[in-house]
C-alpha positions in Angstrom: 61.4 -105.4 -151.9 60.5 -103.2 -149.1 59.6 -104.4 -145.7 56.2 -103.4 -144.2 56.3 -101.2 -141.2 53.5 -103.1 -139.5 54.7 -105.2 -136.6 53.3 -108.6 -135.8 52.7 -109.8 -132.3 53.9 -113.2 -131.1 50.9 -115.0 -132.5 51.3 -113.6 -136.0 48.3 -111.3 -136.0 48.8 -107.7 -136.9 47.8 -104.8 -134.7 44.9 -102.8 -135.6 43.9 -99.3 -134.4 40.8 -99.9 -132.2 40.2 -96.2 -131.4 38.4 -95.5 -134.6 36.1 -98.6 -134.1 35.0 -97.6 -130.6 34.0 -94.1 -131.8 31.8 -95.6 -134.5 29.5 -97.3 -132.0 29.2 -94.0 -130.1 28.3 -92.2 -133.2 25.5 -94.6 -134.0 24.2 -94.3 -130.5 24.1 -90.5 -130.6 22.4 -90.6 -134.0 19.7 -92.9 -132.7 19.1 -90.7 -129.6 18.9 -87.6 -131.8 16.4 -89.1 -134.2 14.3 -90.4 -131.4 14.1 -86.9 -129.8 13.3 -85.4 -133.2 10.4 -87.8 -133.8 9.1 -87.2 -130.2 9.2 -83.4 -130.8 7.3 -83.8 -134.1 4.6 -85.9 -132.4 4.2 -83.2 -129.8 3.7 -80.5 -132.4 1.1 -82.6 -134.2 -1.0 -83.0 -131.0 -1.0 -79.3 -130.1 -4.4 -77.5 -130.5 -4.6 -75.0 -133.4 -3.8 -71.4 -132.5 -6.5 -68.7 -132.8 -9.3 -71.3 -133.2 -12.2 -71.3 -130.7 -11.8 -73.6 -127.8 -14.4 -76.5 -128.0 -17.2 -76.0 -125.6 -18.6 -78.8 -123.7 -22.3 -79.1 -123.7 -23.7 -78.5 -120.3 -25.8 -81.4 -119.1 -28.6 -80.4 -116.8 -28.4 -82.1 -113.4 -31.3 -84.4 -112.7 -32.3 -84.8 -109.1 -33.4 -88.4 -108.7 -35.5 -89.2 -105.7 -33.6 -91.3 -103.1 -35.1 -94.7 -102.5 -36.7 -95.3 -99.1 -35.8 -98.5 -97.4 -38.4 -100.1 -95.2 -36.5 -103.1 -94.0 -35.0 -101.2 -91.1 -38.4 -101.0 -89.5 -39.9 -104.2 -90.8 -37.2 -106.7 -89.9 -36.9 -106.1 -86.2 -40.7 -106.5 -85.9 -40.9 -109.8 -87.8 -40.9 -113.1 -86.1 -40.3 -116.4 -87.9 -41.4 -119.7 -86.4 -39.9 -123.0 -87.7 -41.3 -126.4 -86.8 -38.5 -128.9 -86.9 -38.5 -132.2 -85.1 -35.0 -132.9 -83.6 -35.2 -136.4 -85.0 -35.4 -135.0 -88.5 -32.1 -133.2 -88.2 -29.2 -134.9 -90.1 -26.7 -136.7 -87.9 -22.9 -136.1 -88.1 -21.2 -138.3 -90.6 -19.0 -140.1 -88.2 -21.9 -141.0 -86.0 -24.1 -142.1 -88.9 -21.4 -144.3 -90.6 -20.2 -145.9 -87.3 -16.6 -145.1 -88.2 -13.8 -143.5 -86.2 -11.2 -141.2 -87.7 -7.6 -141.5 -86.5 -4.3 -140.0 -87.6 -1.2 -142.2 -87.6 1.8 -140.0 -87.0 4.4 -142.8 -87.4 5.2 -146.5 -87.4 8.4 -147.6 -85.8 10.3 -150.9 -85.2 11.8 -149.6 -81.9 9.6 -148.6 -79.0 12.1 -145.8 -78.1 11.5 -144.2 -81.5 7.7 -144.4 -81.0 8.0 -142.8 -77.5 10.2 -140.0 -78.9 7.5 -139.2 -81.5 4.8 -139.4 -78.8 6.8 -136.9 -76.8 7.0 -134.5 -79.8 3.2 -134.7 -80.2 2.6 -134.2 -76.5 4.6 -130.9 -76.7 2.2 -129.8 -79.5 -0.7 -130.2 -77.1 -2.1 -133.4 -78.7 -3.0 -136.7 -77.1 -1.1 -139.5 -78.8 -1.0 -143.1 -78.0 1.3 -145.9 -79.0 -0.2 -149.2 -80.3 1.9 -152.4 -80.4 1.1 -154.5 -83.4 2.5 -157.8 -84.7 2.3 -158.9 -88.3 4.1 -161.0 -90.9 6.9 -158.5 -91.0 7.5 -158.4 -87.3 6.6 -156.1 -84.4 5.6 -152.5 -85.1 4.9 -149.5 -82.8 2.3 -147.1 -84.2 1.9 -143.6 -82.9 -1.8 -142.7 -83.3 -3.8 -139.5 -82.6 -7.5 -139.7 -82.0 -10.3 -140.7 -82.3 -11.6 -137.2 -83.2 -15.2 -135.9 -82.6 -15.2 -133.8 -85.7 -13.4 -133.3 -89.0 -12.3 -129.8 -87.8 -10.6 -131.2 -84.8 -8.8 -133.7 -87.0 -7.8 -131.0 -89.5 -6.4 -128.9 -86.6 -4.3 -131.8 -85.4 -3.1 -132.5 -88.9 -2.1 -128.9 -89.5 -0.2 -128.8 -86.2 1.8 -131.9 -87.2 2.4 -130.6 -90.7 3.9 -127.4 -89.2 6.5 -129.6 -87.4 7.2 -131.7 -90.6 5.5 -134.8 -89.2 3.6 -136.7 -91.9 0.3 -138.2 -90.9 -1.9 -140.9 -92.4 -5.7 -140.8 -92.1 -7.2 -144.1 -90.8 -10.8 -145.0 -90.7 -11.9 -147.8 -88.3 -15.2 -149.2 -87.5 -16.3 -148.1 -84.0 -16.9 -150.8 -81.5 
């Protein structure tokens, strides 16, 4: 019985020659690139125009001169006058005035007056006019930081966006005026 000349490593697996395997992948890659270039060259040859044949002539289209339109509104509009008969009593009233409600923004509700004053100071630095309301309920005493009332929805939206930029959550409150 002859011993094999292959050596085994400490785990019992035999060594294999990996150099021939690494060249196999490179050969396949080169074959793919070569076949891709060959197919691209064949496609190029198919799309070439035939030699010696007459070049296709494009039919000349006669140029049609269309008359330019003439606009009259440049002269007509400045000379026109429109009269509208509207009675100011017929104009719609703003929503807040017609519903009799005020819109406020609550910027926080705190148990401690010092926390409410701190939030009020933050809002004053933003250029807003907050107030602190002291309320008592079943759960005890609360200090609410309130902005408003606002004359319009746009003023309320502006205040709300300013507070949102500073990561201050607000709550829209509607109250009956009076």
